[in-house]
N, C-alpha and C positions, 0 to 999 in steps of 0.2 A: 345623326344617329351613330351610335357606337359601332365600331367596326367588329364584325364577327371574327372570331379567331378560334383555332382548334383548342379543344379541351378534352377532358376524359369523357365527355358526353358527345363528342362530334362538334360541329360548328354551332356555337351559341354566342350571344353577345357578351362582352366583358361585364356590363352591369349585372346581367342575369347570372353569370358565373360567380360574381362576387356575392350575390344574395344566397346562392346555393352553398358557397363556401362558409357563410355564417352558420349554416346548419350542419357543417362538417361533411358536405356532399361534394366530392371532387371527381367522381367517375361513375360509370354505369353500375358497378358493383355496390357503391354507396347508396345510389338511388333505389336499387332493388331491395336493400336492407333498411330502407326508410319506410317503416311499416305504419299502418293506420292507428290513430288513437281510438277511433270509434267509427261507426257507420250510421248514415242517415237514410231513412226510408223515403225515397222520392218515387217509389214504384206505384203509389196510389194517391188519389185525391180524397180528402176527408171533407164531408159537408160541414159548413161552419157550425150548424146546430148540434153536430155530433162530436166536435173537437173536444177531447178530454182536457181538463185544466192542468196546466203545468207540464204537459208532455209535448215534445216537438212533433209537429204534423205538417203536412203539405195541403194547402187549400188553393182552389182556383176561383178567383173573384173578378168582379168588375168594379172599377172605382166610381163611386157615386158622387163624392165631393171631396175637395182638398182645400184646406185653409192654413194660414200661418197664425198661430196663437202666440201672444206675448206674455201671458201670465199663466203659471208662476214664472215661466222662463220661455224664451223663444223656442218654438217647436213646430214641426209640420204635423198636422192632424188630418188624416183621410178617413172617410167612411167608405167601407168596401162591402160588397154583398154577393151572395150566390142565391140559388133557388131556395135555400133553407133558412137564410137569415142575414143579419148585418152585424159587423163589428167595427171598432175603430182601430186605426193603425197610427202609432206615434213614432216620429223620428226626432230625437232630441238634438242630434247634430246632423245637419243635412246640407247637401250641395244643390245648386241649381239643376243639375242633371237628374237628381232624385225627385225634385219638385215637378220636373217635366215628366218623369216616368209615372208619377201618380196623378197625371192629368185626368179629369173626369172622362169616363168612357173607356179608359185603358183596361185591357184584360191582362191580369197578372197571376203568376203562381207565386205564392208566399210560403216560406218555410220558417217556422218558429213556434213559440209556445203561446197559446191563448190563455190569458189570465183575466181575473176581474180587476178593473181599474176605475179611475175617476169617471170615465165616460161609459162604464159598463164593460162587457167583454172587449178585450183589446189585445193586439200584438204590438210589442215594442221592438223596433229595429229588426223586423224579420228579413230574411234574405228574399229578394224580389227579382223576378225574371218575367219579361214581357213574352206572351205566347199568343198564337192564333187559336181560335176555337177548334177543338178536336186534335190538338197537337199530341203526338205520341209521348208516352211515359217511358222512363228508363226501365229495363227489365231486371236489373239487379240493384242491390243496395249500394249506396255511394260511400266510398271510403273517405274519411277526413284525416288529414295528415298534420303533424307538427309543421309549422311554417314560420316565416319571418315577414316583417313589414315589406310590402311591395311585391310579395310573391303569392299570387292567388291560388286557391285550391285547384281551380281549373287548369292553370299552367302547371302546377306540381303534378297533378294526375296525368296530364299529357306527357310530361317528361318521364315519369315513372313507367308508363305503359310503353313508351318508345324504347327506353332502356331495357325493359323486360323482353320486348320483341327482338331487339338487337342481340341480347344475350342468348336467347333461344336459338336464333339463326346461327350464331357463332359457336354454339355448343358450350357457352360459359356457365350454364346452369347444372353442369355435370356434378354428381354428388361427390363430396370430398370424404364422406365416411364410408368405410368398407361395409359390405353387405352384412357380415356377421355381427358387426357392432350395432348396425341399425336393427337387426333382428333381436339381438340380446336386449336392447333398450326399448323395443317396440316403437321405433321411430318411423314416421312416414318419410318418403323421399323429399329431398330439399326443394326440387322444382315444384312439386305438388303443393308443398307448404306455402311457398311465396305466392304461387298463383292463387291459392285459396284465400290468402289474406288481402292481396291486391285486387283480385277479380272474383268476388264471391259469386257462386253460381246463381243464375236467375231463379226467381220465385222463392228464394229462401227468406223466411221471416227473420227478424233480428234474434229471436229466441233460438231458432234452428241453427242460425249462423254461429251463435255462441257455442252450441254443442259441437258443431263441426270444427270450429276454430280451436277447440281445446287441443286436439292432436297437432294442428299446425303450429300453435304457439309453443307447445311442449318441444317440438323439433327446434324451433328458433331459439328458445331459451337454453336448451341443451347445447346447441351449436355455439352460442355466445359464451357460455361458461367454459366449454371445452377449449375454445380459442384462447381465452384468457389463461386457463390453466397451462396449456401447452407453452404459451409465450413466457409465462413466469418460470416454468420449469427449465426451459431452454436458457433463460437468463441465469437461473440458479446453477445449472451445469457449467455455463461459460465462466461464472465466477469461481466455481470449484477448480476449474482448469488453470486459473491465474495463480501466480506466485506472490506470496506476501511474506514478510519476515516472521519466522516462527518465534513466538514469545512465551516460552515455557514458564510455568509457575516456579519461581526460585525461593519465594518465601522470605527473603532477606528483609524487604521493606514492608510487605503486607503483614507479616507476623508482628512486626514492631508496631504498626498502626493499630492492629486489633488489640494488642496488649495495652495501648495507651487510651483507647476509647472508653468513655464513661458509661457505655452500655454494651450489652451483648447482642450479636446479630440474631434475628429471628430465624426459625428453621427455613422459611421461604427465602430470606436474604442469603443464607448459606447455600441453599440449593441453586439459586440463580447465579450467584457468584461462581460456583463450581462449573456450571454450564458455560459461562463466559470464559473462565480460565482455561477450560479444555479447548474451546474454539481458538483462543489466542495462541495456544501451543502448536496449532496446525500451520503448515506452510502455504495455506491458501486463505484469501481474505475472509474474515468473519463478517457477516452481515446479520446482526441479531437485533431484534426488537425487545426491549425490556419494558414490560407493562406493569403498572402497579397503581392502585387507587391513591387518591390524595393522602399524603402522610404515611405511606407504607414504607418509606425509606429507600428510595431508588438511588439517592445521591451517594450514600456510602458504598453501594455496590459499584457505581461508576468510579468512585475514588479507588477502590481496590483494583479494578480493571486498569485504570490509568497507571497505578503503581506497578502493576505487572509489566507494563511496557517500559517503565523507567528502570526497573530491575534488570532489564535486558539491554539497557543502553540506548533505548529509543525515547522519543518524545510523544506526548499526548496532548490533545486539544479538546476542549469542551465548549460547544457553541449553544447559546440559548437565545430565544426570540426577543426578550425585553431586557433593558438595562438593569431593571430592579432584580429580575431573576438571575441574570448573569452575574451581577455583583454579589448577590447572596451566595451563589455557588463559589465564587472566587474567595469570599471571606471564609466560608466553611472549609474549603479545601486548604486554604493557607493556614488556618488554625490547626488543622489535622496534620499537615505535611511539613510545616516550618520546623517543628521539633526533629523531623527526620533529615533536615538539611536540604530540603527540596524547594527550589524557587518556583513560584507560580506567577507567570506573567499575566497582566490584566490589559485587555484591549477593548476600548469602546469608542464611539464617535465623539464623546465629550472630553476625551483626554487632551491635554495641552500638547503642543507639537514636541516639546522637549521630552515630556514623559513618554510620548508615543515612540519617539526615536530610541529611547533607552530600552523599552520593551521589545521593539523590533530587532535591535542588535542582540539582545539577550537570547531571543529565539533563533536568530540566524546563526549565531555562534555556538548555540547549544548550552549556554549557561543556564537558561530557564528550561527545566525539563517539561513543564506543563504550561499551557496557555488556556485562559478562560476568557470568553468574550461574547459579544453580540455579532451581528453581520460584519463588524469591523475585522473579524478573524479572516474573512475571505477576500479582503481587499488585496489588490495586486502587490502592494508593498510588503505584505506579510510573507516571510519565508521561514521555513523550519530547516534545521540542520538535517534531521532525519525523523520525520513524523511516522510513528508506528500505529497509533490508534486515534481515530476521530470519533468523538461522542457528540451526538446532536440531541438536545433535550427538547421536548414538545415538538418532535420532528414534523408533525403534520402542519405546523405553522410556517414551515420553510418550503419554498418552491423547489422543483427538481434541480434547476441550475445552481441554486444556492447550496444544496446538499452535495452536488457534484463538485462545486468549486472547492469546498473544504477537503473533499477526498483527493482532489488534484494537487493539494499542497504537499502531498507525499507520493511515494512510488507504491501504489496499490496498498495503502494502509488498511488495517482492520477498521470496521465501522460498527459502532453501537448506537442504536437509536432508542430514545426513552419517551414514554408517553404516559401521562396520568389520565388519559381518556381511554378507558379499557375498550378493547375491540371485541365484540361478540364472536363466538367461535366460528360461525359460518362466514362472517366477514373476514376474519383472519385467514381462513382456508382459501378464500377467493382473492382478496386484495393483497394479502401478504404471503402468498404461497411460495415466493422466492426468498422469504426470510425465515430464519430460525426464530422462534418466539419463546421468551422466558416470562413467566408471570409471578409477581410477588402477590400471593393471594392470602396474606396474613398481616395483620396490623401489629405494630410494636405494643408490648404490654402497657397498660395504663391509659391507652387512648379511649376516651369515652365517646359514645355516639353523640352528635350534636342534635339538640332538640330543634325542630323546624316549626315555625309558626307562620300562618297566613293571616295578614292583617290588612283590611281595606284602608286606602290612603286617608279616608275621612277620620281615622283614629290615630293620625300621625302624632298628636300631642301626647298620647299615652306611650308611644314608642320613645319619644324624647325623655319622658319621665323615667322610663325603664333604663335608659342610658345613664341618667343622672344617678339613679340608685346603684347601678353596677359600678360606676366610677367612685361613688362614695365608699364602696366596699374595697377599693383599691384595684379594681379591674379596669380594663381598657376596652374600647369599642371601635369598630370600623363603620363608616357610613358610605356605602357605594352609590354613586350617582347614576341616574338613568342612562341607558345606552341609547345614543342617538347616532345611528350608523351613517345617516345621510349627511351629517355635518359635524366635523370635529370641533369647529368654532363654537357651534351651538352647545355641544356637549361640555366644552370648557366653560362657557358662560354659565351653564346650569351648575357646574361644580363650584364655581366661585360664589354664585348666589347661595347655594346650599351651605357652603363654608361660612359665609357672612351671617346667614340666618341662624345656624346652629351656635355660632359664637355669641349672638345676641340672646338666644334661648338658654344657653348654658354658660353664663358669665363667670362662674366659679371654676370652670374647667379650661384647660389649654387645648384648643382645637387646631389641628394641623391640616394642611391641604397638599395632596400630591396628584399630579396628572402628567400626561405624556409630553406636554409642551415645556415643562420645567427643565432647566439645565441640569446636567448630571450632578453637579456639586450641590445644587439646591435640593434636588430630589433625595440625594444621599443624606443631607443634613436633616431633613424632615423625618426620613425613615430611621435615622440613628436616634433622633429625639424620641420617636415612638417606641423603638426597641428599649431605650433607657428608661421609659416610663415618664419622661418629661412632658410628652404629648399624651393626653388621655383619650381623645377622640380623633381618629384619622378620617378625614373626608377624602375620598379617592374616586378616580375613574377606574376602568378595568385594568389599569397597569398593575394592580396588586393581585390580579387573578391567579397567578402562579408564583410559587417560590417564597412568598413572604412568610416568615416563621417567628411569631411573637407569642410565646406560651402564655403570657399574662392577659392577652386579648381574649375575652370570653363572650363577646356579643358582636354579631354581624347584622347590620341592617342593609337590605338591598332595596333601593327605591325603584318604583316601576319595574318590579321583578318580571312582570309579564312580557317585557321587551327582550329579555335575555334568553339565550338557548340553554338547554338542559346541562350541557357540559360546562358552560360558564357558571351557572348557578351552583353546580356541584363543586367546581373548583373554588369559587368564592367562599362557599360554606366551609370548605376545608381549611380556610385560613384561621378558623377558631377551633376550639376543642383540642389544642395542642399542649395544654397544661393540666393541672390537677382539678381545676374548678369546673363545675357544670357550665356548659356553654350552650348558647342559643343562636339561631339564625332567623331573623324576622324578615319575611318577604312582604314588602308593602306593594299592593297591587291596585290598579285602577278600578273604579266602581263596576265597569262592565267589560272585562277582558274578552277578546275574541275566543272562538272555540278552540283553536290550536293552543293559544296561550293558556287557557283554562286546563287543557290536557297536560301541558308541561308543568304547571304549578301543582296539579294533583300528583303527578309522578314524583316530583322532587319532595313533596310533603310526605308521601307514603314510603319513600325508599331512602336508605342511607348507603346501600351497596352500589358502588360505582358500576359494577358489571351488569346489575339488573337495570340501572338507569340507562346504561349504554344500549342494552337490548331493546328497551322500550323506545329510546331515542331513535334507534335504527328503524323501528317499525313506524315511528311518526314521520321521520324525515326522508327515509329512503337511503340506499347505500352511498350514492354519489355525494350527497350533501354531507353525510355523516363523516366521511373520511376526507372531505375537501378534495374530491377527485380532480376538480378542474385546476386547483392550484398545484396539487402534488404530481400531476402528470399521469396518474393512473387512469386509463380509459374508463369512462363511465359505463357501467352496465345499464343498457337502455331497457332491456326486456326481461332479463333473468330476475327471479325473486329469490333473494338470499335466505329467506326463511324456509325455502324448500330444501331442507337438509339433504334429503335423499337424492335430489337432482345434482346438488353441488358435489356430493360424495361420488355419484356415478361419473360426473365429468372429470373429477380428480383421478379416479381409477383409470378411466378411458384414456386420459392424457398420458399417463405413465406407460400404458400398454402401447399406444400409437408411437410414442417417441422411441420406445424400445424395439418394436417390431416393424413399424411402417413409417419411418421418419419423413419420407417424401409426402405421404398423405397428410401427416401432421403439418408440414410446411405449407401445403396448398390450403389447408383449412385456416391456418393463421392468416395467410395472405388475403383470403376472401373476407375475413372479419376485421382484421386490424390494419391491413396494408402496412404502411411504414410506422404506424403508431406503437407497434410492439417494442420499439427501442426504448421508449419512455419507461417501460416496466423495469428496466435494468437498474434503476436507481430507487 
């Protein structure tokens, strides 16, 4: 048996502590804030004849017979009865102990749903407990908690109640919010809220509990939002206290670039550039998020910011998540900046050793004013002479430590993050409260909306004919292969098969293939041929999701579109519609997509506005999944609803007031909710 050792819960075994750690539970305070998903009513016994279909109920029965059936599959089938009738119980996967539990004559309490089945009314895999006749019933509803494999509800409930009792005894449930704040927000006391949720009063029906729970949950959600807001604002204040190089707008290089550009900046681009330029002029580090829909022109704004650093004698770096996107940034920046005499270094994993050494020495010695690259930019060997500005594109795709690593290449450089996944307002207020946010909310003139079509996969031949027609008119097309997250090898196989099939179906056209496993040089050659128009149809995996800019491509086909997320679909669709021709995006979907997939396809079909798509995506997925909270290090909001604008705003205002007037109370509140995790918010 594992040796018991001290933990934040007292003495518990190491394996048990490991299971709790999987749920993010490390001490009594964590367990107290591990709140129920729902409640089950085990306070009453329902006669079998009165059990409503499809609703969970508790019945008390005697086992009449038990047999193992082998068709259509091996399963345990018991007939159980009470005074009102008889039903079947089926266990599809069972152990010898369960077979023994359902021995004829056994008296059991079963909790589950009664449904019509092959054998008549039945319960499939109900929870079963052996009882003696006349055994007492619980007096209150039973909470059901989020758990993990090997950690039973019974054990979790026992641990939570022990932690609750210990906290009460030690005075750890004292309220962290001042009375006036509680009164102003009509909030119930913290200890009453957690007791209500963990220990619902006896004799409350689920409906009555729902009513009583509203106040308790409101207190919990407010507290969680408040903790996050305080932590983010403290991080913001700490950043403002640090010193960075002041990089005022000198105009010597930026003015020359603007004069040479073949297009004029939109009003939104001018506004966001001015906001960034003002930040760079300050002697504390900028930390700004530049948002803009697909094709809104974020790259030129980033180029102007990088030039402002160079004008002041400092270096800049731009990091992107994929080699295709990073290389496109490098080519674009080089074409804009080479006429100004500025060297832009290129760093990626596919560079040959000699090329890499040349780039590294150019950066280390300051000959290269700018560097563009993938994760290769944060390798240990990369040194800058004096890094003044770090730009991270598609920032949500990088982990916390990766973003930190780039920042550590300089001494407190300014940081600009860019995202083509627009963040809804409430989410920005909550997750990005420590950032300044700039939004490019205007598209360059001439950009036409892309026509989106939903086509069932059975009509694939018609789609191939559409590609043939478009290419006959001198246009080009993308064909994106299905997303197979569980296997990169399988995804690659599908891409190769699609490439070969389209090559056979379109013998008069040059079909190219690009995927993540290609070497950098091969990938670059295929992309260059597509840009030059030598390849008419590009078969690709999602490596082309961001950054690829081929104005002549007017048709995008996404195969098995139901497997993609909304952000990916919107990004992929944004690869077309960049030229003067009418463009279309065809979403090929399976005959019977699931309910969530159908909802996603409906949203992308009905909307071209990235912000509206993002708002509906947030509603569909929840905040944690939307911003990639687990990867980015932002603590996931477990209970707060970010669509409750009023509560988010109230928490924001309260956080500012507490930090200003009662910083000790603010610190205690953050400690209760975040413990040491608040540090992650600083990046």
